[in-house]
N, C-alpha and C positions, 0 to 999 in steps of 0.2 A: 835274493828274494826281494830285497828292498828295491833294487834297480828295476826288476820286472814289474813291481807294483806301480812305480812311478811311470814306467813306459806305458802301461795299460791306462793309467789315469790321463796321461797326455793324449793318448789316442781317443779316449772317451770325450774329452773336451773338444778336440778337433771335429769329431763327428757331430756333437751337439751344435757347434758353431756353424757347420755346413748346413745342418738341418734348419737352423734358425734363419740363415741367409736364404735358404731355399723357400721358406715360408714367406719371408719378406718379399722375395722376388715374385712369388706367385700372387701375393697380396697386391703388389704394385701393378700387376697385370690385370687384377680383377677390379681394383678401385680406380676410377678415372682421375687423371691429373687435373687439379683446380687451375682455372685460367686466372692469370694475374692482370688486374686492372690498375694501371699506374695513374696516380693523382698528384698533380703538382700544386704546391702551396707557396705563395709569395707573401711573406709577413715581415713586419718591422720588429725583429726580436730584441731590439734595444729598448723598446717601449714596453710598459706593463700591459698595454692592450694587446700587443703582438704576442707576448708570452701567454696570456690568457687564451688567445685564439689557438695557438699551437697546441697547448695541452688539451683543449676541448676537442680539436680535430683528431688528435691521436687517440683519445678515448673513444670517439665515434668509430674510428677505423678498427680499433681492437674489438669493439662490440660486434661489428659487422663480420670480422674474420673469425670470431668465436662461434658464430652461428653456422649450422650446416648449410653450405651454399656451394654452388658450382664455381663461384668467383671468389677472388681474394684481392682486397685493396692493398696497394702499395703506396704509401704517402711519402713524397719527396719534398722536403722543405728547403727553401732558399731565403736567406736573410737580405732584405732590401736596404736595411739601415736607414729607412725613411728617405731614400734617395730615388727620385723619379727615373733617372737614367738606369739605375740598378734594377728597378722594377721592370722596365722595358727589356733589358738584357736578359733577365731571368725568364720572362714570358717567352722570349725567342728561343732560349736554350731548351725550355720544356717542349717547345713545338718541334725543334729540329733534332736535338741531341738525345734528350731523354725520352722522346716519343710518348708523352703522357696522353691520356684520353680525356682529361678534364683538368681545369686549373681553377683554384680557389684562393682568395687572399685579398689584401688591401690594394686592389688594382682599380684605377679610375677608368672611365669610359674613354677619356682622351689618350691615356697610356695604352690601352688595349687597341685603340684605332691606329695609333702610330706604330705599334708593334706589328699589326696586321699589314700595314703598308710595306714593312721591311721583310715580312715573312708570310707568304701566302697560306701555309698550313694552319695558321692561327684561326683563319676564317671558319674552319670546320671543327674547331675544338670548343666545347662549352666552357665559358668563363663565368664564375660566380664571384661578384665583387662584394666585399664586406665593408666598403667605405660608405659614408653618408653621401647623399645625392640629392639633386634637384629633379623632382619628378617631371618628366616631359613625355608627350605622346610619341615623339620621334626617337625615344631612347634606344629601342631595338631597331637599329638601322640595317639595311641590306648588307652592309659591309661586315657587320658583326651580328649575324642572326641569332647566335646563342649566348649573347651577353646578358647576364641577369644580375640585377641589383638586390642585395640583401640588407644593406644598412638603412638607417632612418632617412626619411625625407627631410632635407634641409629646410624646405618651405614651412613644414610644421614646426621645426625648431624656431624659425624666425617669428611665426605667429604666436608661439608660446611666449617668447621674449617680449613681443609687443604687448601682449595681454598683461604681463606682469608690470611693465612700465605704465600702461594705462590704468591699472588697478591702483597704483600709488600716485598717479598724476604727476610724474616727473616730466618737465617740459624740455629739458635738454639732456642729451646723453653723449657719452664718449664710447665709440665702438673700437674694440680691440680684437685682433685676429692674427692667426698664424698662416703664413704662406708656405704650406707644406705640399706634399705630392698628391693632393686630391683635387676634385673638380670644384671645390667651393668657390674659389675666386677666379677660375678660368671663365666663369659665367658672370658677367657684370650685372646681369638682371637680378641676382640674388640680393646684392646690396641696394640696388635701386628699389626692389620690392620692399625691403626692410625700411628704407627711407620713406617710401610712400605710405606704408602702413603706420609708421610713427606719426606722420603728418595728419592722418585721419583721426588720431586720438589727441591731437594738439601738442605733439612733441616733435623734436627735430634732432638730427645728428650734429653735435657741436664740434667734435673732433674725431679723427681717425688715427689709429695707431696699428701699423702692420709690422709684425716680426717675421723675419725669415725663419726657415726651419732650423732647429737647434743643431742639426748635423752640419749646417753651412756656416755656423758662427764659430770663430776661433776663441772668443771670450764671451760666452752668452750672458753671464751674470753682469758683466760690465756694460754690455749693450742694453740690457733690460733696465739697469739702474739709470743710465743716461736718458733713456726714453721716458721713464716714469718721472724723472725730475722735470722734464719739459711739461708733462701733464700737471705736475704739482703747481706750476705757475699759473695755470688756467683756473677759472672760477668754477667750472663744472665738476661735480663730484659723483656723478652716476656713471659707473663703468660697466659696459656690457662686453663680456668676453664671448663673442658669438661663435668662435671656432678656435680650438686650441688642443694640443696634446696635453696629457696630464703632466708631463715633464716640464713643458714650458710654463704651465699654470703654477706648478710648484715653485719654480724660480720667481715667477711674477709676484706671487703673494709674499714670498720671503723678502724680496726687495721692497715691496709696497709697505710692508710692516716696518721695515727698517727706516724708511724715509718719511713715515707719517701719513701714508695714504689709507691706512686701515683704522683711523681714529674716528671719533664721533662726527657725524655728518656725511660720511662716505657711504656709497652703495656699490656693491659688487654682485654681479649676476654671472654664474658660470653655466656653460652649456652641457649637453648630455654627454659629450666625450669625456668631460671631467667628472661630473656628478656620478656617472655610472661606474666609476672606478674608486669612489671614496670608501667602499667597504674593504678595499684591498690595500690601502695606503697606511703608512705608519703614523704615529701620534704627532710627529713634528709637522707633517703636512696639514693635519686637522687644526693644529694650534695656530698656524699662520692664516687659516681661512675662517676664523671665528666671526660669525655674523653674516657670512656670505649666503645668498639665496641662489638656488639652482633648480634644475629640473632633470629628471632621468626617466628613461622608458619604463613604463609599468609592465610587470609580468607576474603571473600567479605562481607561487612556489608550492602549492598544495599537491601537485601531481606526484605520484609515487616514483615515476621515472626520473623526474627532476631531482628528487631526494637522493636517488641512487647515483645520479650523475654528480651531484654536489659532493657526495662522499668520495667517489672515485677521483674527482678533480682535486680535492684537498690532499689526498694521499699522494697522487702523482706529482702535483705542483711542489709539494714539500721535498720530494726526492730530486726533482730536476732543478729547482731553484731554491736551495736551502737558505740563501742570503735574504730572501724576501720575508717580511714580517708576517703579513696577513695573507691568507690563501683562500679567501672567499671568492667564488666565481662571479664575474660581473655579467651584465647583460650582453656584453660583446662575446663572452665565452659561450653563452647560451645561443646567440645568433650563429656563431661558427659551428657549434654542435648541431643545431637544426639544419644548417646548410649542408653539412657533411652527411647527415642522415638522409637528406633529400637525394644525395648522390647514391646512397644505398638502394633506394627504391628505383632510381633510374638504372642502376647496375642490374638489378633483378629483372627489370623489364627490357633490358638492352637487346638489341638484335644479335644475330649470329656474327656480325662483323664488329660487335663491341661498341657501337655508337650509341650514345645516350639519347634519351628522348626527354630532356629536362623540361621542355616547355609544358608538357602535360602535367608536371608536378605543381604547377602554379595556376591559380585561378585568375591571375592578372598578368598578362604577358610582360616579361621584363622585370618584374618586381616580386620579391618574396613577401607574402602578406603577413603583417603583424598589426596588433592593435595600436592605433595612433593615440595612445593615452600616456600622459606624463605625470609622474609624482613631483609635486613642488616641495622642495626640501629647504631646510634652514640649518646651516652648520653651527653647532653649539656644543660646548663641552668636549667630550672625547669622541663624538661621532656627529650625527645629524638627526634631525626630527622631520618626519613627513607631515606637512601641514594640510595639503589639499591635493586634488586631482585636477587635471586640465585636459580637455579634448577640444578639437577645432569646432565641433558642432555646439557643445553645451558650455564651453568656457570652464570656469572654476566650479568645483563641487566638493562637498565635505566628505561624502562617502561613496563607495563603489563596490558592487558585488559582481564579479566577472566583468561583463561588458555593459551592465545595466546600471545607470546612474540614479542615485536618489535625486529627487527634485527639490533638494534643500536650497534655501536662500544662501547665496555665497557671502552675504554680509557677515562679518565677524570671523571669517576664516583666518585673516591675517592680523587679528588683534594682539597676538602674543608673539610677534616676530622679534628675535634678538638680533640687533644690528651691530655693525662694527663699533668697537669702543664701548660695549655694554649699554648701548643706547636702546631704550624701550619705545620711544615715540618714533614715528616715521621720519626719516631724515629728509630735509628739504632738498638735498642734492645740490647745494649751492655753497660756494666758499664764503664764509662769514667776513673775510677780509676785503670784500669788494667795497669800493668807495660808495658813499651815500649819494643818492640822486638829489639834485637841487630842483625842487618843484615850486614853481611860482603860483601865487594865489592873488587874485585882484583885491587890493586893500581899500579901494574907493568905489566899489560898486554901489549902485543906487538902492539895491535891495540887500540889506544886511542879513535877511532871513536865510539867504543861500550861502553867503560867505561873510563872516563878521570877524574883523581883526580889531582887538582892543589891547591897548598897552597900559599896564599898571605901573606908573612911575614910582610909586612907593616900594613896590616889590621888584621893580625892574624885570617884569615878566610880560611876555606877549601871549595873549590867549587867542586861539583861532578856533572858531566853531561855525556852525551853519549847516543847512541841509546838504549842500554839495560836499562839504567836508565829511559829514557823517556817512554819506554813501560811499565816498572814496575809502574811508577807513574800514568800513564793513567789507568792501570788496578785497582790500589788501589782506585782511584777516583770513580770507578764504583762499588766498594764493597758496600753492603747494610748496613755496619756498619763502625765505625771508627777503622782503624788499626793504632795504635801508634807504631812508629818504629824510630830507629836511624841508619844511615849508619856508618859502621866502616871499614875504609880502611885496607886491608890485604895485607901485602907485600910478603907473601910466595907464593908457587906454588898453583895451583888450587886444586890439590889433598890434600895438607896440609889444605887448607881452608875447604874442604869437611870433612876432619877428625875432624876439630874443631866443625863443625855442628854435626857430629856423636857423639862426646863426650859431647855434650850439652854445650860447652863453648860459642858457637854462636847459635842463634836461627834459622838463615836462611842465605842464600847467594844469591846475585843478581848479574848478569853479563853475559858475553858471555861464560857460562859454558856448555860444551857438555855433553849430556846424553849418557853414555856408561855403559856397563853391570856391570863392577866391582864397579862402583860408585852407581849404582842403588840398589845394595844389602846393601849399608850402609845407604843411606838417601832417603827421598822422593823427587820426582821431580814434578814440575808443568808440564802441557802439554807444548810441545815445542812451543815457540813463533816465531822461525825461523827454517826452515828445514835446514838440514846440511848433510855433506859428507866430505870425505877427498880427496882433489885435489892435483895433482902434477903439479907444475909450473916450466917451463924450459925456456931457451932462444930459439929464433927462429933460424932455420937452414938457412944459407944464400942461397938465390935462385940463380940458374944459369941464367945469363943474355942471352937474345936471341934477335937479332935485328928485325927479322921478326916474332915476337911472335904473332902479331895480325892475321897472316895468318892461325894460328891454330884454329881460331874460326869456320871455315868451312873446309870441305874436298876440295881437288883439283877439283873433279867432280862438286861440288856445285858451286865453284867459276867460273868454265868454263861455266856451264849452265846459271848462272845469267848474265854473260857477254854477251853471245850469245843472250839471251832473251832481254837484254837491248838494244843492237845494233839493233836487229830485230824490236823491237817496235819503236825505234827512226827512223829507215829507213821507216817503214810503214807510220808514221806520216809525214815524210818529203815528201814522194811520194804524199800523199793526199793534203798537204798544199802548195807545192812549186808553183803551178800555180796561186793561189789566195793570197798568203801571201808573200810579198816582203822580210820579215825578215827571211824566211826559203827557199830562192831560191838556195843559194850556198851550196856546199858540206861542207864547213867549218862551215856554220851556223848550219847544222845538227849536227856536232860533238860537237859544243858548247852547243847546246840544250841538248845533251845527258849528258853532265857534270852538267849543272845547274839544270836539273830536279831531279838529285839525292839529292840535298839539297833544293828542292822546291824553287829555286831562279831564275827560268826561267822567262824572261820578254816577250818573244815572244807570241803574242796572238794566240790562236787556233780558227780559224774561222769556219771551216766546222764541222757539227755535227758528221760525221763519225769519224773524228780524235779525237774528244772529247770522243766518246764511247770507242775508243782504249786506250786513255791515262788514263781515270778514274780508271779502275781496276788495271792498272799498278802502279799508284800512291799508291793505297792501298797495293800492293805487296811490293813496296819499303819501305813503313812504317813498315810493319811486318818484313821484312828482316833486316832493320836497328836496330830495337829493339832486335831481336834475336841475332844479332852480338854483341851488347853491353852486353847483359846478358851472352853470351858465353865467351866473352873476360874477363868479371869480374870474372866468375867462374874459368877460367884458372889462372888468376892472384892470386886469393885467394888460390887456391889449391897449388900454389907454396910455400905458407907459411907453413912450416913444423916444428914440434918441433925437437930440437937437440937430445933429448933422447925420444925414443918411449914408453918405459915401464920400470917398476922397475926391471925387470929381467936383462935388459941391465946395469942398474946402479950397481946391485950386481955383475954381471960378470966382469965388468970393475973396480970394487972396488972404485967407485966414492964417493966423499964426498957429503953429502946432509945436508940440514938445516931445522930447524923447531923452533917453539916457545918453549923455554926451560922450561917455567912454565906450559905448557899445558900437556894434556894426550898424545900428539902425540909422544913424546919420548918413552913412554911405548908401544904405539901401533906399532911403527916402529920396535922396538926390539922384542917384544913378538909375534906379529901377522905377520908382514911382514918380519921378520927375518933379519933385517939389523944389521951389526956389530956396537956395541956401539961406537967404535973408529971412525967410518965413519959418525957419526951424530954430526953436529955442532949446538949448541944452540944459537939462535939469539933472543934477547928480544925486538927488535924495528923494525918496518916495514921499516923504512928509511935505515937500515943497509943491507937489502937484495940486492939492486941493486949494491952496491959496491962489495959485496962478489961475485956476478955473474961476474961482470966486471973484477975482479982480478983473476978469475978462481979458487977461493977458494972453491966454491961449484958448482955442476952441476945441482942440482935440489933443490927445496924447497917444503915442504908439508904444506898446509894450510887447515883448515876447510873451507867449501864452502862459508860462508859469508865473512870470511877474504880474501879468494882468489878473490872474486868479487871486494872487495875494493882495493886490491893490483893491480889487472889488470886494474881497472878503472883509477888508478892513474899512472901506469907505463907501460901501454900497448904500448905507443909510443916509449918506449925504447927497444922494441924487446923481450918482454916476452909473453909467450903463455902457455895455459893450455894443458897438455898432456891428452891423452884419458883415462887414468886410473882414476876411481872414486870409492871410497869405501863408502858404505852407512853407516851412523851413525844416532844417535837418535835426533839430533838437539840441539838447545840451550834451556835451561830451568832454572827455579828458583829452588833453593835447600832448603830443610828442612821444607817445609810446610806440615801441616796435610792433610789427604785425603780430608777433607771438603773444605779447602782453595784451594787445587789443583783443585777441581771441579769449585769453584768460579772463579779462575783465568782463567780457560778455557773459561767460559762464558764471563768474563769481557774482555778477549783479543779479542774474537769475536765481542763484542759490540764496542770495540775501532775501529774496522774495519781496522786493520792493516794487510791486507792479505799478503801472502808471496811475491807475485810479486809486490805488492804496496810497501812493506818494502824494497825490493831490489832496486826498482826504486828510492825510497827516498834516499837510501844510495848512489846510483850512481850519483844522481843529486847533492848531497851535496859534495861528495868527488872526483868526476871526474875532471880530468885536461885535457883540450883540447891540443892536440899536435900541 
């Protein structure tokens, strides 16, 4: 009985199994088979960026395959290990062996081109590159018609770095980059463009430091330490990491912190490739990067689809890479996810032959569109803080809503930056251990108002002041770094002082030094901080005295016409008023009224309206004539003041003796250019000696540069000195011996000090003018 029951049960199971198989078979015949689309991925799975990209692509493929579709994506991943040869080999394998219909990954245009030359089928396979690139019109070449870039435009990265440097006014920078398997440095125009952009903002590249890819280094930490020790010996402390993997940057900051390059005074700027992954690094990496500034691609996370992707990413990343601490998706994960989704749409619109139509998925051929906006970040504490936004069109901005910028003023955005070494003020970017500059100043100039050197023997102290010194010190305070210098009084002539700068005995010279052609060929000059020229000062010619000089203010006809009109108006008023006005009945009263009305001192009341109508316009006429008389008489008086010598030709014809500052270039200018005889030139080295020389008839004229002439005339104009009409244009006063870079800085700083030419002259006159 039991055996029969078991036998029947077995037969029942067999029948049910056959029926199930039959249903499955019939179902298979009714439901069409899904076509498989193979996608190849070439990623650097050693790097954190590559891991993010792999997980994001796998999530995108799962989402596609879970939807009802006639196609199924099959993702095949190859690890390039950051090696360019491995990338090319993987692309060739996908085209020949694996027969994929699209390739995506960190593949550069150069690598794809080389692979296509070795394997013709690659030319017909769409390739989506996740690497950064330099945007070029010729990117989509006929050789690779389906090559599409997804990564950031490197040119925008360089523009953002330049804007940061310009914002803080660092004048010298050190550029650091990694020579990995991308197109960054296969194009020399990128670094040239960066160098040119920095020059436009008054900066320059002081040093270059290039690291090979980490995969090619046997002992990367030792190599990095050796190279950083070389940088430590240099004076510049502004380091721009313009291109690097996160792994290299991590080792770089670890060693920089150990050898003291992350202390006060240092500046570090990290690129998008590093900043974009800071959400996914452990605390030790953040600890080594304290005070670093960076920029990362901005994207909005409010979309519901992105929230779902973030949740799926964190769950899958934790399962595949349990050794990683943080599992927040980076911008590179989102880019890979978006690029793979673009393949979805191409797969749904593919032809019966399975060929993609990727170009229609992009509004700009060869590039995946994304917003060129960066978040400017500052690494501090356990993470980083976002300080501002940057775009190539609008620069820095405080706030942003989607793609619409607020029109806020960017001033104050970077007021609370935390720099390396817990420094709150903006670092100068300069090594404090640089030697002091030895700057000469003329100690025996004729005009101590510009440079004055006094030695206090009791205190054994030398005091240095004067207008030129104040201008120089004000400009130095505006420099974006510390300029260490010592003033060295120089007792020789100005030309001898310039020769010392030319021979490198002195580093520079500061004072009332004129910029002239023969000096300009020897040394560099800053921009002139005072305009200049050569003026001739002489005594006034005694004016001829004239008793009735005031009558020359008007012509005889004018005097006669005004007298007749005045008498006529007075007579008319007298005729109108004499019957009703007791004060104007007599003829004598009328004459007295004519005199007093000239000075608006008449006391007689005017009673009749008709008389008032006559008098009112005449009072206006008297007012105009009186002021015209005063102006004309003043002009006549001033015109009587004439120089005793009109021009230099008269001086040379009469063989007169002239004077000038013996230490200045004027002696050479008078003999070589104006052709005065050397024996007729007297050298006077003190401003106070000129009046006595004029008074004793020892000289007939003195030559000063324009600022000196203004000071001299302001002090001694009451003693009968006047400037002749001859003026010879010169280059102005400038500082001597500075490099081209510092020359540009001083031009900017002198403008910022707001000591305009007329303001400077006004200040001098106010300080040194003596009222007569």
